[in-house]
C-alpha positions as CSV (number, residue, x, y, z in Angstrom):
1,M,101.7,137.0,253.8
2,V,100.9,137.9,250.6
3,A,97.2,136.2,249.5
4,V,96.0,136.1,245.5
5,I,92.8,137.6,245.8
6,R,89.9,136.7,242.7
7,K,86.2,136.0,242.2
8,L,85.4,132.8,243.5
9,S,84.1,129.5,241.6
10,V,82.2,126.8,242.3
11,E,84.8,124.3,242.9
12,Y,86.0,126.4,246.0
13,V,81.9,126.1,248.1
14,D,82.8,123.1,250.3
15,A,86.1,125.3,250.7
16,L,83.7,128.6,251.7
17,I,81.4,126.8,253.9
18,E,84.5,126.1,255.8
19,V,85.6,129.5,256.5
20,A,82.2,130.7,257.1
21,R,81.8,128.0,260.2
22,E,85.4,128.7,261.8
23,S,85.0,132.4,261.3
24,W,81.6,132.0,263.0
25,K,83.0,129.8,265.8
26,W,86.0,131.9,266.3
27,T,84.6,135.3,266.3
28,Y,81.5,134.4,268.0
29,A,82.1,132.6,270.1
30,G,80.9,133.6,273.7
31,I,77.6,136.1,272.3
32,Y,76.1,132.6,270.6
33,S,75.9,129.0,270.9
34,D,77.8,126.7,268.6
35,E,74.1,125.3,268.1
36,Y,73.0,128.6,266.8
37,I,76.0,129.0,264.8
38,E,75.7,125.2,262.9
39,R,71.9,125.8,262.2
40,W,73.6,129.5,261.2
41,I,75.6,127.8,258.9
42,R,73.6,125.4,257.8
43,E,70.5,128.1,256.8
44,K,72.7,131.1,255.8
45,Y,75.1,128.4,254.1
46,S,73.8,126.3,252.2
47,R,75.7,124.6,249.9
48,E,72.5,124.8,247.3
49,K,72.8,128.9,248.3
50,L,75.9,129.5,247.5
51,L,76.5,127.6,244.4
52,N,74.0,129.8,243.4
53,E,75.6,133.0,244.3
54,I,78.6,132.2,243.2
55,T,77.4,131.2,239.9
56,R,75.6,134.2,239.2
57,S,78.3,136.2,241.0
58,R,80.3,134.9,238.2
59,S,77.8,136.2,235.2
60,E,76.1,139.3,236.5
61,S,77.8,142.2,237.1
62,D,75.1,142.7,240.7
63,L,77.3,140.3,243.2
64,L,81.0,140.5,243.5
65,F,82.3,136.8,245.0
66,L,86.2,136.9,245.6
67,G,88.0,134.5,247.6
68,A,91.7,135.1,249.3
69,F,93.6,131.9,248.8
70,V,96.9,131.5,250.1
71,D,99.3,128.2,248.8
72,L,96.0,127.7,246.6
73,K,94.1,126.8,249.7
74,L,90.8,129.6,250.0
75,S,92.1,131.5,253.5
76,G,88.7,133.9,253.4
77,F,86.8,135.1,251.0
78,M,84.2,138.3,250.5
79,E,80.1,139.3,248.9
80,V,79.4,142.7,248.4
81,K,75.9,143.4,246.5
82,I,76.5,146.5,243.6
83,K,73.1,148.6,243.0
84,K,73.6,151.8,241.0
85,Y,76.0,153.8,243.2
86,N,75.7,152.3,245.8
87,A,77.1,148.7,247.5
88,E,76.2,146.3,250.5
89,L,79.1,144.3,252.1
90,L,77.0,141.3,252.8
91,R,79.9,138.9,254.3
92,L,83.6,139.6,254.7
93,Y,85.0,136.3,256.6
94,L,88.9,134.1,257.5
95,K,89.3,131.2,258.8
96,P,90.5,132.5,262.2
97,E,95.2,131.8,262.0
98,Y,94.9,134.2,258.8
99,T,93.2,137.3,260.6
100,H,95.5,140.4,261.3
101,M,97.4,139.7,258.4
102,K,96.2,142.0,255.7
103,I,94.0,139.3,254.4
104,G,91.2,141.3,254.7
105,R,91.6,144.5,253.9
106,D,93.5,143.2,250.4
107,L,90.3,141.7,250.0
108,L,88.1,145.0,250.8
109,S,90.2,147.0,248.6
110,E,89.8,144.4,245.4
111,A,85.9,144.9,246.4
112,E,86.7,149.0,246.4
113,K,88.4,148.7,243.0
114,V,85.5,146.5,240.8
115,M,83.1,149.5,242.9
116,K,85.0,152.7,242.4
117,E,85.2,150.8,238.2
118,R,81.1,150.6,239.1
119,G,81.0,154.2,240.0
120,V,79.6,153.1,243.1
121,S,80.0,156.4,246.1
122,E,79.2,154.7,249.1
123,C,79.6,151.3,251.1
124,T,77.2,150.2,254.4
125,L,77.6,146.9,256.0
126,Y,76.4,145.8,259.2
127,V,78.1,144.0,261.6
128,H,77.2,143.1,265.4
129,S,77.8,144.9,268.4
130,Q,79.8,142.5,269.8
131,N,81.7,141.8,267.1
132,E,85.4,143.9,268.0
133,V,87.5,142.7,265.7
134,G,85.5,142.9,263.0
135,I,84.4,146.8,263.9
136,S,87.6,147.3,264.2
137,F,88.7,146.4,261.1
138,Y,86.1,148.6,259.1
139,L,87.0,151.6,261.8
140,K,90.4,151.2,260.5
141,N,89.2,151.1,256.6
142,G,87.1,154.0,256.9
143,F,83.9,152.9,257.9
144,K,81.9,155.2,260.3
145,V,79.7,153.8,261.8
146,K,76.0,154.8,261.7
147,G,72.8,154.0,263.4
148,R,72.4,150.7,265.2
149,D,69.9,147.9,263.6
150,G,69.0,145.8,267.2
151,N,72.6,143.9,267.7
152,D,74.0,145.3,264.8
153,F,76.5,148.3,263.6
154,L,75.4,149.8,261.0
155,M,78.5,151.3,258.7
156,V,79.2,153.7,255.9
157,K,82.0,154.6,253.6
158,K,81.6,156.6,250.8
159,Y,83.5,157.5,248.1
160,E,84.4,160.4,245.9
């Protein structure tokens, strides 16, 4: 399956929230309650907050917001914060039916092109210690577990 990767625009904010909701419910089933997940989505993925972040990512270089589109529909997205030589992968989510199709890898690869152009030498991320799909994905894509922060693993990937 081929996904088109491009910068997200504000017209996709509702689709982005739905991708996040579906991904969270699939990824964190058995870890968090549905009520917790819905509250998290309302707080961290509010329409207003995401509209601001997408708008900022289109005009400033410190935030990269990419979408993966299959048949013109948003199937996944990622957000990366870039500061000088370091980047933090804030979010990378796919609709469950698009996992294991290399779309996550394509999103990460596109973001890494931008990071390398900007001279980023290290990318960090936090992933829940029970998120086996996420941990496996990041390990396969060159990240290493660097430490632990509460329920999360801190993972790091170095670039030359």
